[in-house]
C-alpha positions as CSV (number, residue, x, y, z in Angstrom):
1,M,-189.9,-3.4,-48.7
2,A,-191.6,-4.7,-45.6
3,K,-194.8,-6.7,-44.7
4,T,-195.8,-4.5,-41.8
5,L,-195.6,-0.8,-40.9
6,R,-196.2,0.0,-37.3
7,L,-196.9,3.5,-36.0
8,I,-195.6,4.7,-32.6
9,L,-197.0,7.9,-31.3
10,G,-195.1,10.3,-29.0
11,D,-197.0,9.2,-25.9
12,Q,-196.6,5.4,-26.7
13,L,-192.9,4.9,-25.6
14,N,-193.7,1.6,-23.9
15,A,-190.5,-0.5,-24.4
16,R,-192.2,-3.5,-22.8
17,H,-195.0,-3.6,-25.4
18,S,-195.5,-7.1,-26.9
19,W,-194.7,-5.6,-30.3
20,F,-191.0,-5.6,-29.2
21,S,-190.8,-9.2,-27.9
22,H,-189.0,-10.4,-31.0
23,V,-187.1,-8.9,-33.9
24,D,-188.7,-9.2,-37.3
25,D,-186.9,-7.7,-40.4
26,Q,-190.3,-7.5,-42.2
27,V,-191.6,-5.0,-39.6
28,V,-190.8,-1.3,-39.8
29,Y,-191.5,1.0,-36.8
30,L,-192.3,4.6,-37.7
31,L,-191.8,7.5,-35.3
32,A,-192.1,11.0,-36.5
33,E,-192.0,14.7,-35.3
34,L,-195.0,16.2,-37.0
35,K,-196.2,19.8,-37.3
36,Q,-199.7,18.5,-36.7
37,E,-198.9,17.3,-33.3
38,A,-196.6,20.4,-32.5
39,S,-199.3,22.8,-33.5
40,Y,-202.8,21.5,-32.7
41,T,-202.5,23.6,-29.6
42,R,-199.8,26.2,-28.5
43,H,-197.5,23.9,-26.4
44,H,-194.9,25.0,-23.9
45,L,-191.4,25.0,-25.4
46,Q,-190.2,22.3,-22.9
47,K,-193.1,20.2,-23.6
48,L,-192.3,20.1,-27.4
49,L,-188.6,19.4,-26.6
50,V,-189.2,16.7,-24.1
51,F,-191.5,14.7,-26.4
52,F,-189.2,15.1,-29.4
53,K,-186.2,14.0,-27.4
54,A,-187.9,11.1,-25.7
55,M,-189.1,9.9,-29.1
56,Q,-185.7,10.1,-30.6
57,V,-184.1,8.1,-27.6
58,F,-186.9,5.5,-27.9
59,A,-186.3,5.2,-31.6
60,Q,-182.5,4.7,-31.0
61,G,-183.2,2.1,-28.3
62,L,-185.4,0.1,-30.8
63,Q,-182.6,0.3,-33.4
64,A,-180.0,-0.9,-30.8
65,Q,-182.2,-4.0,-30.2
66,G,-182.2,-4.8,-33.9
67,H,-185.6,-3.5,-34.9
68,R,-186.1,-1.7,-38.2
69,V,-187.0,1.9,-37.4
70,E,-187.7,4.9,-39.4
71,W,-187.2,8.0,-37.2
72,L,-188.3,11.2,-39.0
73,T,-187.7,14.7,-37.7
74,L,-189.6,17.8,-38.7
75,D,-187.1,18.3,-41.5
76,A,-188.3,15.0,-43.1
77,T,-192.0,15.4,-42.4
78,A,-192.5,19.1,-43.3
79,D,-194.0,18.4,-46.6
80,Y,-196.7,16.1,-45.2
81,E,-200.0,17.8,-44.5
82,D,-200.8,15.6,-41.5
83,L,-200.3,12.2,-39.9
84,P,-202.5,10.2,-42.5
85,A,-200.6,11.7,-45.4
86,L,-197.4,10.6,-43.9
87,I,-198.6,7.0,-43.3
88,K,-200.1,6.7,-46.7
89,A,-196.8,7.7,-48.2
90,K,-194.8,5.3,-46.0
91,A,-197.2,2.5,-46.6
92,A,-196.8,2.8,-50.3
93,E,-193.0,3.3,-50.1
94,Y,-192.6,0.0,-48.2
95,Q,-195.4,-1.7,-50.1
96,V,-196.7,-3.1,-46.8
97,E,-199.5,-5.6,-46.5
98,V,-200.5,-4.5,-43.0
99,F,-200.5,-1.2,-41.2
100,E,-200.7,-1.5,-37.4
101,Y,-201.1,1.1,-34.7
102,Q,-201.7,1.1,-31.0
103,L,-204.9,2.6,-29.9
104,P,-204.4,6.4,-29.4
105,D,-205.4,8.0,-26.0
106,E,-206.8,11.1,-27.7
107,Y,-210.1,11.0,-29.4
108,R,-208.9,13.3,-32.2
109,L,-206.2,10.9,-33.2
110,D,-208.4,7.9,-32.7
111,Q,-210.9,9.3,-35.2
112,Q,-208.1,10.3,-37.6
113,L,-206.6,6.8,-37.7
114,E,-210.0,5.1,-37.9
115,Q,-210.8,7.2,-41.0
116,L,-207.4,6.4,-42.4
117,A,-208.0,2.7,-42.0
118,A,-210.9,3.0,-44.3
119,E,-208.7,4.6,-47.0
120,L,-205.6,2.5,-47.0
121,P,-205.3,-0.2,-49.6
122,C,-203.7,-2.6,-47.1
123,R,-205.0,-4.5,-44.0
124,V,-205.2,-2.3,-40.8
125,K,-205.0,-3.6,-37.2
126,A,-205.3,-1.6,-34.1
127,V,-203.9,-3.1,-30.9
128,D,-204.1,-2.1,-27.3
129,S,-201.3,0.1,-25.8
130,E,-200.8,-2.4,-23.0
131,H,-200.6,0.5,-20.4
132,F,-203.7,1.2,-18.5
133,L,-205.2,-0.9,-15.7
134,T,-208.8,-0.4,-17.1
135,S,-210.3,-0.4,-20.6
136,R,-211.8,2.5,-22.4
137,S,-215.2,1.2,-21.3
138,A,-214.2,1.4,-17.6
139,W,-217.0,3.9,-16.8
140,D,-219.5,1.1,-17.6
141,E,-217.3,-1.8,-16.2
142,Y,-216.9,-0.1,-12.9
143,P,-220.4,1.5,-12.5
144,H,-219.6,4.2,-9.9
145,S,-220.0,7.8,-10.7
146,R,-217.5,9.0,-8.1
147,M,-213.8,8.3,-8.0
148,E,-213.6,7.0,-4.5
149,Y,-215.7,3.9,-5.1
150,F,-214.0,3.4,-8.5
151,Y,-210.7,3.5,-6.7
152,R,-211.8,1.0,-4.0
153,Q,-212.8,-1.5,-6.6
154,L,-209.4,-1.3,-8.3
155,R,-207.6,-1.6,-5.0
156,R,-209.4,-4.9,-4.4
157,E,-208.9,-6.1,-8.0
158,Y,-205.2,-5.4,-8.0
159,R,-204.6,-6.2,-4.4
160,V,-203.2,-2.9,-3.5
161,L,-202.9,-1.8,0.2
162,V,-205.6,-4.4,1.2
163,D,-205.6,-7.4,3.5
164,D,-206.5,-11.0,2.6
165,Q,-210.2,-10.2,2.9
166,G,-209.9,-7.2,0.5
167,Q,-210.3,-4.7,3.3
168,P,-208.1,-1.6,3.3
169,L,-205.0,-1.7,5.4
170,G,-205.2,0.7,8.3
171,G,-209.1,0.3,8.4
172,Q,-209.8,3.1,6.0
173,W,-209.6,3.6,2.2
174,N,-208.1,7.1,2.2
175,F,-206.3,9.4,4.5
176,D,-207.3,12.8,3.0
177,Q,-207.7,14.3,6.5
178,E,-204.1,13.6,7.3
179,N,-202.9,14.8,4.0
180,R,-203.9,18.4,4.0
181,Q,-201.2,20.1,5.9
182,A,-199.6,23.4,5.1
183,L,-195.8,23.6,5.2
184,P,-194.4,24.7,8.5
185,A,-192.5,28.0,8.1
186,R,-189.2,26.4,9.0
187,Q,-189.7,23.2,7.0
188,S,-186.7,22.7,4.7
189,L,-187.5,21.6,1.2
190,P,-185.6,19.0,-0.8
191,E,-183.9,20.0,-4.0
192,P,-185.6,18.4,-7.0
193,L,-183.7,15.8,-9.0
194,L,-183.0,17.5,-12.4
195,F,-181.7,16.0,-15.6
196,A,-179.5,17.7,-18.2
197,Q,-180.6,16.8,-21.7
198,D,-178.9,18.3,-24.8
199,I,-181.8,19.4,-26.9
200,S,-180.0,21.9,-29.2
201,E,-181.0,19.9,-32.3
202,Q,-184.6,19.7,-31.4
203,R,-184.8,23.4,-30.5
204,D,-183.2,24.4,-33.7
205,R,-185.8,22.4,-35.6
206,I,-188.6,24.0,-33.7
207,E,-187.3,27.5,-34.5
208,R,-186.5,26.8,-38.1
209,H,-190.0,25.3,-38.8
210,G,-191.7,28.3,-37.1
211,I,-193.5,26.2,-34.4
212,E,-195.2,28.7,-32.1
213,Y,-194.8,27.9,-28.4
214,L,-195.3,29.4,-25.0
215,G,-193.2,29.4,-21.9
216,R,-189.4,29.5,-21.7
217,M,-186.2,27.4,-20.9
218,N,-184.7,28.0,-17.5
219,N,-181.3,26.9,-18.9
220,E,-179.8,25.5,-22.1
221,S,-180.6,21.8,-21.1
222,L,-183.8,20.0,-20.4
223,I,-184.4,18.9,-16.8
224,W,-186.9,16.1,-17.5
225,P,-186.3,12.4,-18.0
226,V,-186.4,11.2,-21.5
227,S,-185.8,7.5,-21.2
228,R,-187.1,4.6,-19.2
229,E,-183.9,4.4,-17.3
230,E,-184.0,8.0,-16.3
231,A,-187.6,7.6,-15.4
232,L,-186.8,4.8,-13.1
233,V,-184.1,6.9,-11.4
234,L,-186.7,9.6,-10.8
235,L,-189.0,7.1,-9.3
236,E,-186.4,5.8,-6.9
237,D,-185.4,9.3,-5.9
238,F,-189.1,10.1,-5.0
239,L,-189.4,6.9,-2.9
240,Q,-186.1,7.5,-1.1
241,R,-186.3,11.2,-0.4
242,L,-189.8,12.5,-1.0
243,L,-192.4,9.8,-0.1
244,P,-191.9,10.1,3.6
245,A,-193.6,13.5,3.6
246,F,-195.5,13.4,0.3
247,G,-199.0,12.8,1.5
248,R,-198.8,15.2,4.5
249,Y,-197.8,18.2,2.2
250,Q,-199.3,17.2,-1.1
251,D,-201.8,20.1,-1.0
252,A,-199.4,22.6,0.5
253,L,-198.8,25.9,-1.4
254,T,-195.5,27.9,-1.1
255,Q,-193.4,30.3,-2.9
256,R,-190.2,28.7,-1.5
257,G,-190.1,25.9,-4.0
258,W,-191.7,24.5,-7.2
259,S,-191.7,20.8,-6.9
260,L,-191.8,20.3,-3.0
261,Y,-192.4,16.5,-2.3
262,H,-194.1,15.8,-5.6
263,S,-192.8,12.9,-7.7
264,R,-193.0,14.7,-11.1
265,L,-193.6,11.2,-12.7
266,S,-196.7,12.2,-14.7
267,F,-194.8,12.9,-17.9
268,S,-193.0,9.5,-17.7
269,L,-196.3,7.8,-17.0
270,N,-198.3,9.7,-19.7
271,C,-195.8,8.9,-22.4
272,K,-195.6,5.3,-21.1
273,L,-191.9,5.2,-20.1
274,L,-193.3,3.8,-16.9
275,H,-196.3,1.5,-16.3
276,P,-198.7,2.6,-13.6
277,L,-198.8,-0.8,-11.9
278,E,-195.0,-1.0,-11.7
279,V,-195.0,2.4,-10.0
280,I,-197.8,1.4,-7.6
281,R,-196.1,-2.0,-6.7
282,R,-192.8,-0.3,-6.2
283,A,-194.3,2.3,-3.9
284,Q,-196.1,-0.3,-1.8
285,E,-193.0,-2.5,-1.6
286,H,-190.9,0.5,-0.5
287,W,-193.4,1.5,2.1
288,Q,-193.6,-2.1,3.4
289,Q,-189.8,-2.1,3.8
290,H,-189.6,1.3,5.5
291,Q,-192.8,1.6,7.6
292,E,-190.8,3.1,10.5
293,Q,-190.1,6.2,8.2
294,I,-193.2,6.2,6.0
295,S,-196.7,6.2,7.3
296,L,-199.5,4.4,5.4
297,A,-201.1,7.8,4.8
298,Q,-198.1,8.9,2.7
299,V,-198.1,6.0,0.4
300,E,-201.9,5.7,0.0
301,G,-202.1,9.4,-1.0
302,F,-199.5,8.8,-3.8
303,I,-201.1,5.5,-5.0
304,R,-204.6,7.2,-5.1
305,Q,-203.3,9.7,-7.6
306,I,-202.3,6.9,-10.0
307,L,-204.8,4.0,-9.3
308,G,-207.7,6.4,-8.5
309,W,-207.7,9.7,-10.3
310,R,-205.6,8.7,-13.4
311,E,-207.7,5.7,-14.2
312,F,-211.0,7.5,-13.3
313,V,-210.4,10.6,-15.6
314,R,-209.6,8.3,-18.5
315,A,-212.9,6.5,-17.9
316,V,-214.8,9.9,-17.9
317,Y,-213.0,11.0,-21.0
318,W,-213.8,8.0,-23.1
319,K,-217.4,7.7,-21.9
320,H,-218.3,11.2,-22.9
321,Q,-216.5,11.8,-26.2
322,P,-216.9,13.7,-28.4
323,D,-219.3,15.8,-26.4
324,Y,-217.1,16.4,-23.3
325,G,-214.9,19.0,-25.0
326,R,-218.0,21.2,-25.8
327,M,-219.6,21.1,-22.3
328,N,-220.1,24.5,-20.6
329,Y,-222.6,23.8,-17.8
330,L,-222.1,27.2,-16.1
331,E,-222.3,29.1,-19.5
332,A,-219.0,30.9,-18.8
333,Q,-218.2,33.3,-21.6
334,G,-215.2,35.4,-20.2
335,Q,-211.7,35.7,-21.7
336,L,-208.5,34.3,-20.1
337,P,-206.7,37.3,-18.6
338,D,-203.4,38.3,-20.2
339,F,-201.4,37.4,-16.9
340,F,-202.0,33.7,-17.7
341,W,-199.4,34.1,-20.5
342,N,-197.0,36.4,-18.7
343,G,-197.5,36.2,-14.9
344,Q,-198.0,39.9,-14.6
345,T,-200.5,40.1,-11.8
346,E,-200.4,41.5,-8.4
347,M,-202.1,38.4,-6.8
348,A,-199.1,36.7,-5.4
349,C,-200.5,33.2,-5.5
350,V,-201.6,33.4,-9.1
351,R,-198.3,35.2,-10.1
352,H,-196.2,32.4,-8.6
353,A,-198.3,29.5,-10.1
354,V,-198.2,31.1,-13.6
355,E,-194.6,32.1,-13.5
356,Q,-193.6,28.7,-12.3
357,S,-195.7,27.1,-15.1
358,L,-194.0,29.3,-17.6
359,E,-190.5,28.5,-16.3
360,F,-190.8,24.7,-15.7
361,A,-193.9,23.6,-17.6
362,Y,-195.0,22.2,-14.2
363,A,-197.3,23.0,-11.3
364,H,-198.6,20.5,-8.8
365,H,-202.3,19.5,-8.6
366,I,-203.4,22.1,-6.0
367,Q,-201.7,24.9,-7.8
368,R,-203.7,23.9,-10.9
369,L,-206.9,23.3,-9.2
370,M,-207.2,25.8,-6.4
371,V,-205.1,28.7,-7.6
372,T,-205.2,29.1,-11.5
373,G,-208.2,26.9,-11.9
374,N,-210.1,28.4,-9.1
375,F,-209.4,31.9,-10.3
376,A,-210.6,31.1,-13.8
377,L,-213.8,29.5,-12.6
378,L,-214.6,32.3,-10.2
379,A,-213.9,34.8,-13.0
380,G,-216.2,33.0,-15.5
381,V,-213.7,32.2,-18.2
382,H,-214.9,30.2,-21.1
383,P,-213.7,26.6,-20.5
384,N,-212.4,26.3,-24.0
385,Q,-209.8,28.9,-23.2
386,V,-209.0,27.3,-19.9
387,D,-208.7,23.9,-21.6
388,A,-206.3,25.2,-24.2
389,W,-204.1,26.8,-21.7
390,Y,-203.8,23.8,-19.5
391,L,-203.3,21.5,-22.5
392,G,-200.5,23.6,-23.8
393,I,-198.6,24.7,-20.8
394,Y,-197.9,21.5,-18.8
395,I,-195.2,18.9,-19.6
396,D,-197.6,16.1,-18.8
397,A,-200.7,17.4,-20.6
398,V,-202.3,15.0,-23.0
399,E,-205.9,15.4,-23.7
400,W,-207.4,12.3,-22.1
401,V,-206.1,13.4,-18.7
402,E,-206.0,17.1,-19.0
403,Q,-209.6,17.7,-20.4
404,P,-211.5,15.9,-17.5
405,N,-209.2,17.4,-14.9
406,T,-209.7,20.9,-16.4
407,R,-213.1,21.1,-17.9
408,G,-214.6,18.8,-15.3
409,M,-212.8,18.9,-12.0
410,S,-211.4,22.5,-12.2
411,Q,-214.1,24.4,-14.2
412,F,-217.3,22.3,-13.4
413,A,-218.2,22.7,-17.1
414,D,-219.5,19.1,-17.1
415,G,-222.0,19.9,-14.5
416,G,-220.7,17.3,-12.0
417,L,-219.6,14.3,-14.0
418,M,-216.1,14.6,-12.5
419,A,-216.8,16.4,-9.2
420,S,-219.8,16.6,-6.9
421,K,-219.4,20.3,-6.5
422,P,-217.4,23.2,-8.0
423,Y,-213.9,23.4,-6.5
424,I,-214.0,27.1,-5.4
425,A,-212.4,28.9,-2.5
426,S,-211.9,32.3,-1.2
427,G,-208.6,33.8,0.0
428,N,-209.0,32.0,3.4
429,Y,-208.2,28.6,1.9
430,L,-205.2,30.0,0.1
431,N,-203.9,31.7,3.3
432,K,-204.5,28.5,5.2
433,M,-202.6,26.3,2.8
434,G,-199.7,28.5,1.8
435,D,-197.6,31.5,2.4
436,Y,-198.6,33.7,-0.6
437,C,-200.7,36.2,1.3
438,R,-198.0,37.4,3.7
439,G,-196.3,39.5,0.9
440,C,-199.3,40.0,-1.4
441,R,-200.5,43.5,-2.3
442,Y,-204.1,42.5,-1.6
443,Q,-205.4,42.0,1.9
444,V,-206.7,38.4,2.5
445,K,-208.9,39.4,5.4
446,Q,-210.9,42.1,3.4
447,K,-213.9,41.2,1.3
448,T,-214.6,44.6,-0.2
449,G,-212.7,47.5,-1.7
450,P,-209.8,47.8,-4.2
451,D,-207.2,46.4,-1.8
452,S,-209.3,43.3,-0.8
453,C,-208.2,39.9,-2.1
454,P,-210.0,39.3,-5.4
455,F,-210.7,35.7,-4.5
456,N,-213.0,36.8,-1.6
457,S,-215.5,38.9,-3.5
458,L,-215.3,36.7,-6.7
459,Y,-216.1,33.7,-4.5
460,W,-219.4,35.2,-3.3
461,H,-220.1,36.6,-6.7
462,F,-219.8,33.2,-8.3
463,L,-222.2,31.6,-5.7
464,D,-224.7,34.6,-6.2
465,R,-224.8,34.4,-10.0
466,H,-225.1,30.6,-10.0
467,Q,-227.7,30.2,-7.3
468,Q,-230.4,28.7,-9.6
469,R,-227.9,25.9,-10.6
470,L,-226.0,25.3,-7.5
471,A,-228.1,26.2,-4.4
472,S,-229.6,22.8,-4.1
473,N,-226.2,21.1,-4.1
474,P,-225.9,19.5,-0.6
475,R,-222.1,20.3,-0.5
476,L,-222.8,24.0,-1.0
477,K,-225.4,24.2,1.8
478,F,-223.3,26.0,4.3
479,P,-221.8,28.6,1.9
480,Y,-225.2,29.6,0.6
481,A,-226.6,29.7,4.2
482,N,-223.7,32.0,5.1
483,W,-224.4,34.2,2.1
484,R,-228.1,34.5,2.9
485,K,-227.2,35.6,6.5
486,Q,-225.4,38.7,5.2
487,S,-227.3,41.9,4.9
488,A,-228.4,43.3,1.6
489,S,-226.0,46.2,2.0
490,D,-223.1,43.9,2.8
491,Q,-224.0,41.6,-0.1
492,R,-224.1,44.6,-2.5
493,A,-220.7,45.9,-1.4
494,V,-219.2,42.5,-2.0
495,L,-220.9,42.1,-5.4
496,D,-219.8,45.6,-6.4
497,T,-216.1,44.9,-5.5
498,A,-216.3,41.6,-7.6
499,E,-217.8,43.4,-10.6
500,S,-215.0,46.0,-10.4
501,F,-212.4,43.2,-10.5
502,L,-214.3,41.5,-13.3
503,G,-214.3,44.7,-15.4
504,G,-210.6,44.9,-15.3
505,L,-209.3,41.4,-15.0
506,D,-206.1,42.1,-16.9
507,T,-205.0,44.8,-14.3
508,I,-205.7,42.8,-11.2
């Protein structure tokens, strides 16, 4: 028996939560592998493994501190239809007076637990996860519809990279113009820090319980951090080895590596092994101590991704639920091509980004936005399909952060709530930022014909078919002016080429 049952979800592994400030024998903490969570979308195998392993390590850590913990694997939860069924059974088993949970970050779980609260015979209490720097109501509390101004307010509020008057260090709020360089051909790339987790038990359970997944393992051990201690090691490795060149090359594309100068901390942040403010403070502190090696532009670019984008996308997510997941502003209806699942395409940039995603459950933000996302947008793929692919394939993908980035930023399905224009680009951008085009079967300089880069004609086809919605967008003024300058015959040749590609997407 126990007085209180407390639920800890797989993305709530916050060891510094106030729940754990003292040991109480009348409190039982419940962590569980659930088929519901493993199957609500088709996840990458490594994503399933890393969440299951991290949950187990967290449960063991709580037990070592003296807390009462019930850690349930798929073997123990297989007979429960869903999370509410499990909680009802455990609440009855322990005869608890109170059921407590941390507010979930996903709308579907939030609704599921709210409904459960009305059905349980005991008292129910929801508490904050004590993780984010803003509340669920941040969209209204920081009334700016663009991330840049949202970010500036948070910089001032948390005293990040500002002077005593609240003005930005260096005299400007961001250094985007300095942080958009392609990798020099002879630039040597650092080897990523990898871990070696034994996940044989977790993998065996996934196979025995018939959990469908995508992707693959590149070896028999898992390379991702699964504990707070390992996440802190990854953070320090980033600061020491990668931060000096991070901002400069954060948008770079290359086939020569898969992690480049990126921190790969997003999983550790999203499952709450790390707190965003501790990462921000540590990055600023490290920069201050090493300004001779690390420019302000490098650290600002990194901090903006956490303090700016991460908090902003959460604000968008909670402001627009439950409608956001149904938005399709451009009325896209196409099917996601088969090569998103197997990498079998002759487009070198897309092939590399997809194959890397399948192998590591990871791609950096420009690969997601300007390679796979750009192609799906130009091809008119239904945002539901794009959403499901991104939610499943990436190690860090939880809906609150994935959905606005995919449906909003990448696919413009929200009509501009996230971004002021669709993020589309022709082959010229990909050629400028990366080395894919040199060995590609398609010719990046050509706009028409079967050997031309598909991104070129699809770019103009996208603009042409969406003129009524997008021509008045001030950020698309120059592309539309360029399109109108082309002769009718040239336009027709480009559109015919695009329609030929669209008619056989799976064979590109």
